[in-house]
Phi, psi and omega in degrees: 000321182295319176297313186291337182258006179072022177265034178255130172050042174232163180299129186088343183261195175281120178277139179260081185304311196079204180255148169294115184296341179255000180244130183289119188271163182296325175312321178289332190267348187288338179060041181291336177286345176291339176273133183283168185296322182300323181287320180291338182285343178273005177311111184294132183098342190295336182289318191254320184236076190273341177310133178074354173277176173302311182301319181287332180259011179300316179307332186278347187302313180290314176305312181297325183287323180295321187263314190250356175081011177223128185297326180243080184268108177270061187288338172242123189296132185107359171294153177070021186250151171295155178284132191295318182294315176305320179297307185292329178285324176295322173304313183281328187234353175083017177245134004280343170214165182290147170236119190239007182215137185219129179241120181260115184249110179046046183214114179288078192303319189301331190244013193251344177233165180293160177070061177305325180296323176288319179296317177291318176308311187303308184295319179296342180264012186267146167286334184209127171233129181230136182243127170258105197213170172264323181225168180278078175300165172301333176283319179295337177292337177266358188282153166275332174228136179240115183254124189286115184266151179288163173272170176292337167295335191261012183209154171274151182209158178234113183257135180237029176063042180053031177078014177267345189219158169264019175267121184250141173235127179281146176226111191270154176288130181260312186227158171295149174298144182278151172051230184263014178296140179226166177277147185297339174306318178300326174296307183289326181291320178294316176300317181296320184294322187282347180251015172078025182242017181307326182294343178279344188228065183294347183279151179258347173206176179298326180296321177293325180294317182294323175298329177292319188293335185245004182307326179299336169282359179075024185229165159275171175296317174300317177305314182293322180295318179291324187266331184204090187290343179234122181237125170212161182267164181302137187282139173242143181253160180042048179297339175292350181286335174255327192252342188083183174261154183281056179231163178307322182276345183087001187241169171291116184264089170295329173253102190292111176293328180291310181297326181296314178295335179272002175095008177261163178298129180278356179244161170301141179216166179254137169235120181288149175284154175309141173308135185290123174292154190304326183283352178235074185291338186256173183237132177246144168234144185232186174098351177294129172267149186259142187298332178290335194232159172243121186049240186255011180275169167073008171291347183270359186269116187299322183290329175288318177298321173306320168282336178216079189281343184216152178290145191233121173264127183267139170198160187292150187299321187288317175303314184304314177301318182296328190250017174064034182259140171232161179308131177094351177287154173280138173219161178244125179256121185231145168236183179300334191279317184170189183235152168215169190234149175203167176272138185279138177228113181278123185231175170285070183255153173298148179293132175095359186241135184238133175250134178241132186288164182267143160081023186269135175209171184225103186303329183281356180259181190303132181272173171106166189301326185285341191234312180051034176061041176072005174299335178286347175265314190256332200294126176293340178307328182277001173245003180255117185278163172228040170280163184310328177300334185251012179252135171303131185293325190273323181253346186062037175254128181288145167264167191233028176228155170088011184272133183296141176208166164234173179221142167209156188278140180247143168289161178299330174296321183240033177283340183243046188267000179294152179231172179285337178297313180291318184300323191262002185286000000 
């Protein structure tokens, strides 16, 4: 729509920023050229879900070099990544080849993707699991090593809008990291040195790396932060009039030549959800974030839990009456994938639709694989399937809406009856 209405790279429209000419971008740091074509071809999921993998983005190498100056322009964070579901399946079952070590970095992996049952099985099949974390998340509870990470107030940083803009913002360190907490740079630097890859990481600490990134400005990172915490170049509009667009044709491709060459529909299309089986007459959607929490985090903060102490399932008053549910009742919501429990909250919802919040676990409850601090009871990730019916055909990313479900009232006594046996089956 933006292209059709002429709202690309014009004042008031979506700007195609490109890269800041005087600041080293993350694309420059990512060292894609250091991987051989043979290694890139091993990227899990690229055979079936190629979009954003090396295979899927190969046709963009020349266009992005021509327009943006980088052959591997990671202008949308997540480019050149393996498909998550394919990675978890390789970890769990060894197909198409075994994966035997996993590092979870600031990511509660167990609860952050569909098919939590598969993810736990995958982690339990690893020779080494490392979690770089602040607290003992369900993922950290399955790790062999938990490395305490610093917080955003305990490190300097340079933000570039996830690669979407050339507007850079500095974030200064306020406090020294507590205890043994370290910056993640120390982890990668230490591994690189020990694995003979130290030449790719020539900086001794994160401060030196940041100084390197802004050196073309003739300033250190600290000087830049003091003088101009937001840095951007003068905006230029309609750059495509001279360079074209970063596509194989040089034009805005409403009909995608890349998708077509990969064997996919080159135009937008509609896929209906699978029909609801009789035993799952309702439809559930998940993924809604709650204002007190960020993703799966902050459940350990007492003031936030006081405001929002329990997971709540929203549903229509008519549906609630049909299933004998009232506000505050505990209920179990089930899909073909699994079940989770939440307290009922009757809202102005469409009939037949149930809403489940994202990311619920209870840090104060029992830890370990059999319990995962109640993630086996409340987490929405265990009711979200990652079968082909629910995966984006091009990217292999599951959606979290439109899944067939059922709901039943639980007594207080059995509202927390989930077990590891049902969770891992």
